[in-house]
Structures are given as C-alpha cells and as structure tokens.
C-alpha positions in Angstrom: 47.1 30.5 -5.7 45.2 30.2 -2.3 42.9 33.0 -1.4 43.9 35.1 1.5 41.0 34.9 4.0 40.3 37.5 6.7 38.0 38.1 9.4 36.2 40.6 7.3 35.7 38.3 4.2 35.4 34.8 5.9 31.4 34.7 5.6 31.7 35.6 2.0 34.4 33.3 1.0 33.6 30.3 3.3 29.9 30.4 4.2 28.4 31.7 1.0 29.7 29.2 -1.6 28.5 25.6 -2.4 32.1 24.3 -3.1 34.1 22.8 -0.4 36.3 25.0 1.3 39.8 24.3 3.0 41.1 27.1 5.2 44.6 26.8 6.4 45.2 28.6 9.6 48.8 29.7 9.8 51.2 32.4 11.0 54.5 33.7 9.4 56.6 32.5 12.5 55.2 28.9 12.6 57.8 26.5 11.1 55.2 23.5 10.5 53.1 26.3 8.6 55.9 26.9 6.3 56.1 23.1 5.5 52.5 22.7 4.6 52.2 26.1 2.7 53.4 24.7 -0.5 50.9 21.9 -0.3 48.1 24.2 0.3 49.2 26.1 -2.9 49.4 23.0 -4.9 45.9 22.0 -3.9 44.8 25.5 -4.9 46.0 25.1 -8.2 44.9 21.4 -8.7 41.4 22.1 -7.5 40.6 25.4 -9.0 36.8 25.4 -9.8 36.2 22.3 -7.7 37.1 23.6 -4.2 38.0 26.9 -2.6 41.4 26.8 -0.9 42.3 29.7 1.4 45.0 30.8 4.0 44.0 32.8 7.3 46.8 34.4 9.3 45.8 33.7 12.9 48.1 36.8 13.9 46.2 39.2 11.8 42.6 37.7 12.0 41.9 36.7 15.6 38.1 36.7 15.4 37.8 33.7 13.1 40.5 31.9 15.0 38.9 32.2 18.2 35.3 31.4 16.8 36.7 28.1 15.6 38.8 27.2 18.7 42.3 27.3 16.9 44.8 26.5 19.5 47.5 24.8 17.4 48.7 25.7 14.1 48.8 24.6 11.3 45.1 23.8 11.5 43.2 23.0 8.4 39.4 23.1 8.5 37.1 22.0 5.8 33.5 23.5 5.2 30.8 22.3 3.0 27.8 24.5 2.3 29.1 27.0 5.1 29.3 24.2 7.9 32.5 22.7 9.3 32.8 19.2 8.3 36.3 18.1 9.0 39.5 19.3 10.8 43.2 18.5 10.6 45.8 19.7 13.1 49.4 19.7 12.1 51.4 18.9 8.7 49.9 16.2 6.5 50.9 14.8 3.1 49.0 16.2 0.1 47.4 12.9 -0.5 45.6 13.0 3.0 44.3 16.6 2.5 43.2 15.7 -0.9 41.3 12.8 0.4 39.6 14.6 3.1 38.5 17.3 0.6 37.4 14.8 -2.0 35.1 13.3 0.5 32.9 16.4 0.4 33.0 17.2 -3.3 
C-alpha cells in the first residue's frame, strides 16, 4: 500500500531515504487521479523494499505542492537521495512509471 505523505512527514519519508521515491500528487475530486491511483498502489506492492511509493493529497498538503510547483494533477515526482530526478504529469501506464523508477534504482 502506498504511504500517505503529508507536509509534516515529507522530509522524513522522501528526503531521508536512500531508496528512490515516487510521490503521486492527487486530490479526491480529480478524475484522472482516480485512474492512476490503482497503478500507484500496484507499484507500491511490487516494489516494496526497492522503492518508496507514496501519495500526497494536494488539498490537505499545500506547502509541498507549492514548493514543487504542482499546477496539474496527477503529477508524479521521482526523488533519489532526496533530490527531484524526474517528473510526469498526467495519467501513464504502469510500464512507463516503472521504467522511470527503475532508471533510478
């Protein structure tokens, strides 16, 4: 299951791990977010121990969303060693996201 990432735990979960991290910026009212949600959950299960997969609700966590310039959702950011290394805006097949993550493993 994907971790729930918030403004308060973002640094701990994302910036203080050596594993690659995928953060799905989403909102409850976002139709495309509901399409990609199950893909993110599948990746969380498949990559457990190899990558950190999390979801951040933009409505409840505006600080991180503003810090990373999130203007459209879903936006998926990939971090490695606490640094932003890749970004994908919109819905994508699981294979595309997996390939992007594997490039940083």
